[in-house]
Backbone bond lengths (Angstrom), bond angles and torsions (degrees), N, CA, C in turn:
res aa  C-N    CA-C-N  psi(-1)  N-CA   C-N-CA  omega(-1)  CA-C   N-CA-C  phi
1 X - - - 1.421 - - 1.552 105.66 -
2 X 1.320 115.05 132.31 1.542 120.50 178.75 1.514 103.63 -112.52
3 X 1.268 121.53 117.03 1.429 129.83 -175.76 1.557 110.87 -133.60
4 X 1.425 112.37 125.60 1.463 116.35 178.59 1.482 112.34 -156.10
5 X 1.304 118.39 162.18 1.407 125.98 -173.18 1.532 107.84 -83.21
6 X 1.282 123.01 135.10 1.441 125.91 170.85 1.543 112.46 -106.12
7 X 1.317 118.04 125.48 1.320 128.51 -172.64 1.556 106.10 -114.38
8 X 1.366 117.91 130.25 1.511 119.26 -177.86 1.476 109.45 -70.27
9 X 1.349 122.48 166.28 1.392 130.46 -175.46 1.593 112.23 -56.04
10 X 1.293 113.21 -28.62 1.482 116.27 179.65 1.569 109.19 -64.64
11 X 1.378 117.11 -22.59 1.396 120.47 -179.14 1.481 111.99 76.49
12 X 1.355 120.12 3.60 1.528 123.31 -176.52 1.500 106.25 -86.21
13 X 1.305 111.22 132.40 1.444 119.09 170.61 1.534 111.38 -98.14
14 X 1.297 118.47 152.04 1.501 123.25 -178.65 1.491 109.59 -53.97
15 X 1.404 115.56 153.66 1.408 118.72 177.99 1.628 106.29 -83.53
16 X 1.188 118.34 19.77 1.484 120.38 -176.15 1.607 103.79 -132.60
17 X 1.311 115.85 168.84 1.429 120.50 -176.10 1.493 113.85 -85.60
18 X 1.417 117.25 65.32 1.379 122.94 175.69 1.548 109.23 -151.61
19 X 1.333 119.71 164.86 1.397 125.73 179.00 1.563 113.30 -98.43
20 X 1.321 116.58 148.72 1.456 122.28 179.10 1.468 110.59 -56.07
21 X 1.284 117.68 -39.64 1.440 125.55 -179.88 1.496 109.89 -162.51
22 X 1.342 112.98 154.79 1.558 121.47 173.73 1.458 105.88 -125.51
23 X 1.359 113.77 125.11 1.438 119.82 173.21 1.585 110.24 -97.12
24 X 1.292 118.36 125.27 1.383 120.99 170.90 1.465 108.87 -119.93
25 X 1.297 117.97 106.27 1.446 122.07 -176.83 1.574 107.05 56.36
26 X 1.312 120.96 -122.19 1.540 119.10 178.35 1.481 111.20 -91.79
27 X 1.297 124.58 0.76 1.425 121.63 -179.21 1.524 106.10 -93.62
28 X 1.284 112.31 142.08 1.490 122.26 179.21 1.470 107.76 -126.12
29 X 1.357 118.28 116.25 1.449 122.17 177.95 1.499 107.58 -105.56
30 X 1.390 116.54 108.15 1.459 123.62 -174.97 1.541 108.04 -93.76
31 X 1.303 117.52 125.20 1.458 121.52 175.34 1.486 113.07 -61.92
32 X 1.253 115.92 161.81 1.512 122.59 -179.25 1.568 104.79 -58.89
33 X 1.423 111.69 137.22 1.457 118.16 174.66 1.396 106.65 -129.09
34 X 1.325 118.39 139.36 1.465 128.47 179.11 1.599 106.94 -98.01
35 X 1.295 107.69 173.69 1.424 116.49 174.93 1.516 114.35 -87.73
36 X 1.313 116.45 43.50 1.516 117.14 176.62 1.544 108.00 -118.31
37 X 1.343 113.27 148.08 1.380 120.89 -174.20 1.533 108.94 -64.52
38 X 1.442 116.59 131.47 1.484 117.39 -170.00 1.540 116.09 -68.91
39 X 1.397 111.63 -14.17 1.487 118.22 -178.84 1.431 112.36 -96.00
40 X 1.394 114.33 -54.58 1.494 119.88 -174.50 1.591 111.47 -90.41
41 X 1.272 114.99 -17.48 1.480 121.70 -175.65 1.498 113.02 70.03
42 X 1.312 122.90 4.09 1.334 128.93 179.29 1.544 111.48 -71.14
43 X 1.390 115.25 148.52 1.425 114.05 173.81 1.506 113.30 -150.25
44 X 1.252 121.38 163.63 1.459 126.63 175.90 1.498 111.06 -82.34
45 X 1.354 114.40 163.07 1.544 114.67 175.64 1.393 105.57 -95.96
46 X 1.341 126.77 8.45 1.405 129.43 -177.36 1.587 109.10 -91.80
47 X 1.357 117.91 125.84 1.472 119.58 -178.01 1.569 111.27 -65.91
48 X 1.310 116.86 -31.53 1.517 112.23 -179.10 1.563 110.20 -73.32
49 X 1.242 112.98 -34.55 1.579 112.67 177.72 1.528 110.63 -72.76
50 X 1.368 117.17 -37.28 1.518 118.78 178.34 1.577 108.76 -64.80
51 X 1.365 117.39 -39.14 1.448 117.43 -177.50 1.512 109.14 -72.65
52 X 1.294 123.84 -39.88 1.394 123.16 175.40 1.437 116.59 -60.74
53 X 1.420 116.46 -37.81 1.458 120.88 176.38 1.480 111.81 -70.76
54 X 1.347 118.14 -40.33 1.447 120.45 176.44 1.572 108.66 -56.63
55 X 1.335 118.48 -48.92 1.542 117.06 176.70 1.471 113.19 -65.33
56 X 1.313 122.64 -30.24 1.467 121.68 173.52 1.452 109.65 -65.26
57 X 1.278 119.27 -43.63 1.541 124.23 179.77 1.522 106.78 -60.79
58 X 1.369 116.98 -46.37 1.424 119.24 -179.95 1.556 113.89 -64.17
59 X 1.303 115.62 -39.06 1.447 122.67 -179.31 1.595 108.58 -63.65
60 X 1.325 114.17 -41.55 1.491 115.74 177.19 1.412 114.27 -58.46
61 X 1.411 116.30 -40.83 1.492 119.51 176.91 1.534 111.59 -68.15
62 X 1.289 120.76 -43.46 1.415 124.32 177.88 1.489 110.08 -59.09
63 X 1.302 119.41 -50.30 1.512 124.05 175.70 1.467 111.67 -56.31
64 X 1.379 122.59 -37.57 1.412 127.10 -178.90 1.547 107.14 -63.06
65 X 1.341 121.31 -28.81 1.378 126.92 -179.29 1.586 110.71 -91.65
66 X 1.269 116.32 2.23 1.449 121.77 175.32 1.599 111.47 87.57
67 X 1.321 116.97 15.29 1.431 123.68 -177.35 1.556 110.91 -103.35
68 X 1.308 112.92 -173.74 1.441 122.10 170.74 1.475 110.46 -146.29
69 X 1.286 117.89 162.73 1.487 126.49 -177.81 1.486 114.54 -49.96
70 X 1.344 115.96 -31.31 1.521 121.19 176.55 1.516 114.00 -64.13
71 X 1.303 114.15 -13.99 1.474 120.98 -176.07 1.615 108.57 -85.58
72 X 1.339 116.47 -11.68 1.449 117.38 -176.30 1.579 108.56 -67.66
73 X 1.350 113.86 125.04 1.420 122.65 175.44 1.489 115.88 -95.60
74 X 1.366 117.22 -31.30 1.450 121.42 -175.96 1.519 109.55 -150.61
75 X 1.368 113.06 130.19 1.479 117.79 176.26 1.498 109.12 -118.10
76 X 1.298 117.51 141.02 1.469 120.29 170.90 1.610 107.14 -119.42
77 X 1.275 113.52 128.03 1.536 118.32 -178.64 1.475 108.94 -115.67
78 X 1.226 113.84 131.11 1.491 125.96 174.10 1.484 113.07 -107.68
79 X 1.343 121.32 122.16 1.425 124.61 -174.85 1.525 108.79 -132.56
80 X 1.423 111.69 144.56 1.455 118.28 -177.98 1.457 110.07 -88.20
81 X 1.411 119.43 -20.79 1.498 119.38 -175.29 1.545 107.28 -143.11
82 X 1.284 115.13 80.43 1.459 118.91 -179.29 1.504 116.44 -58.66
83 X 1.381 111.55 -36.92 1.518 117.45 -177.85 1.500 112.33 -66.53
84 X 1.384 118.01 -39.87 1.460 120.67 -176.51 1.525 109.88 -87.90
85 X 1.281 122.59 -31.64 1.434 125.11 -165.85 1.545 118.16 -110.55
86 X 1.254 116.36 -11.83 1.517 117.96 -170.82 1.466 110.92 -61.61
87 X 1.394 121.32 -43.12 1.473 117.06 -169.47 1.591 105.96 -71.14
88 X 1.336 120.59 -37.91 1.433 125.06 176.53 1.489 113.64 -57.72
89 X 1.326 111.47 -43.91 1.547 117.37 179.22 1.527 109.60 -66.19
90 X 1.309 112.03 -43.05 1.497 114.89 -173.97 1.591 110.81 -68.83
91 X 1.328 117.12 -29.17 1.441 120.99 174.66 1.498 109.75 -63.63
92 X 1.277 117.80 -46.70 1.562 118.91 172.61 1.441 111.86 -58.98
93 X 1.352 122.26 -44.32 1.419 126.43 -179.80 1.536 112.08 -54.51
94 X 1.443 114.99 -45.28 1.410 123.39 175.05 1.513 111.87 -56.67
95 X 1.323 114.88 -40.85 1.520 117.21 -175.28 1.503 109.55 -73.69
96 X 1.336 115.61 -32.76 1.475 118.77 -176.13 1.511 111.49 -75.34
97 X 1.435 111.12 -35.13 1.453 114.89 -176.69 1.634 108.24 -127.10
98 X 1.348 113.50 74.72 1.492 115.99 -168.66 1.520 111.25 -74.15
99 X 1.308 119.93 -26.23 1.525 126.36 -176.75 1.495 105.48 -122.80
100 X 1.265 119.32 137.61 1.425 129.00 170.05 1.552 108.16 47.94
101 X 1.323 118.47 60.59 1.389 119.60 178.28 1.496 117.05 -60.83
102 X 1.328 120.70 154.43 1.413 121.72 -178.03 1.466 113.38 -71.77
103 X 1.283 117.56 164.93 1.488 121.31 169.51 1.586 109.00 -63.64
104 X 1.245 117.93 146.48 1.476 121.17 -172.71 1.518 112.99 -149.54
105 X 1.342 112.01 147.81 1.495 124.82 173.55 1.484 101.16 -126.46
106 X 1.400 113.20 136.64 1.368 121.65 170.90 1.559 111.40 -120.71
107 X 1.399 117.00 126.94 1.477 114.64 -168.73 1.523 105.84 -128.19
108 X 1.189 116.03 136.71 1.571 122.75 176.90 1.546 100.93 -84.11
109 X 1.306 109.78 137.41 1.483 119.83 176.45 1.545 110.70 -132.48
110 X 1.323 122.01 157.45 1.450 125.28 178.90 1.510 107.23 -73.64
111 X 1.349 119.48 -46.66 1.436 121.52 -171.14 1.478 109.21 -147.22
112 X 1.405 114.77 155.92 1.519 117.67 166.99 1.443 104.67 -117.92
113 X 1.316 114.61 -171.67 1.509 120.71 -167.51 1.448 118.35 -55.21
114 X 1.311 115.11 -29.42 1.510 120.32 -177.78 1.498 110.19 -134.76
115 X 1.252 118.74 140.17 1.446 123.38 176.63 1.541 113.20 -55.59
116 X 1.364 117.22 128.78 1.492 118.37 178.40 1.576 108.29 105.81
117 X 1.378 117.86 -25.41 1.453 116.27 178.60 1.485 110.40 -70.34
118 X 1.280 121.01 137.17 1.450 124.68 -173.97 1.541 112.40 -110.22
119 X 1.297 115.14 -23.79 1.510 120.74 -174.64 1.446 114.50 -141.23
120 X 1.344 121.22 138.22 1.476 123.65 168.91 1.562 106.52 -133.40
121 X 1.271 115.97 138.83 1.471 119.07 -174.72 1.499 108.47 -131.70
122 X 1.389 114.21 134.29 1.412 120.20 173.67 1.487 109.42 -124.18
123 X 1.316 116.86 153.97 1.506 118.00 -173.37 1.619 108.03 -143.48
124 X 1.278 108.18 157.98 1.456 117.39 174.71 1.620 102.42 -125.27
125 X 1.337 112.07 126.60 1.455 116.74 179.06 1.571 113.46 -122.73
126 X 1.339 117.99 149.86 1.374 118.91 177.03 1.581 104.50 -113.98
127 X 1.350 109.47 101.73 1.451 118.62 -176.40 1.519 115.85 -53.81
128 X 1.305 118.93 130.65 1.436 121.63 177.50 1.496 111.41 82.35
129 X 1.355 117.39 8.70 1.579 118.01 -176.38 1.506 110.58 -81.39
130 X 1.333 117.06 -30.01 1.505 121.91 -175.00 1.506 111.67 -71.52
131 X 1.256 118.09 139.29 1.514 123.94 -174.91 1.447 114.18 -78.14
């Protein structure tokens, strides 16, 4: 088994005791990413913008491992307000994965790591799986 930490091009590690992603052979386990800027930690209060930035942050990690978004096999999405924000989040998801979208779970949660964050997304990718 080949296991190692993947760090995005920013080189920034989380402010918590976990890795941005762990690659085990061809499997890539990407930690939950929010829609906050990885350098400034600033974020918009708009769910569309938060979702788009969360996916850009995820894409950065996947690309650092030599993969691409089409390699994502499973996504788990945590949202603080499913009633108000689900449709907007889902529209971004459809743009990110227009063809053969990954399996997905969407879970309503009371809070995320920081007040004002509305969405957190984690994924599992199989590197080199996309045609």
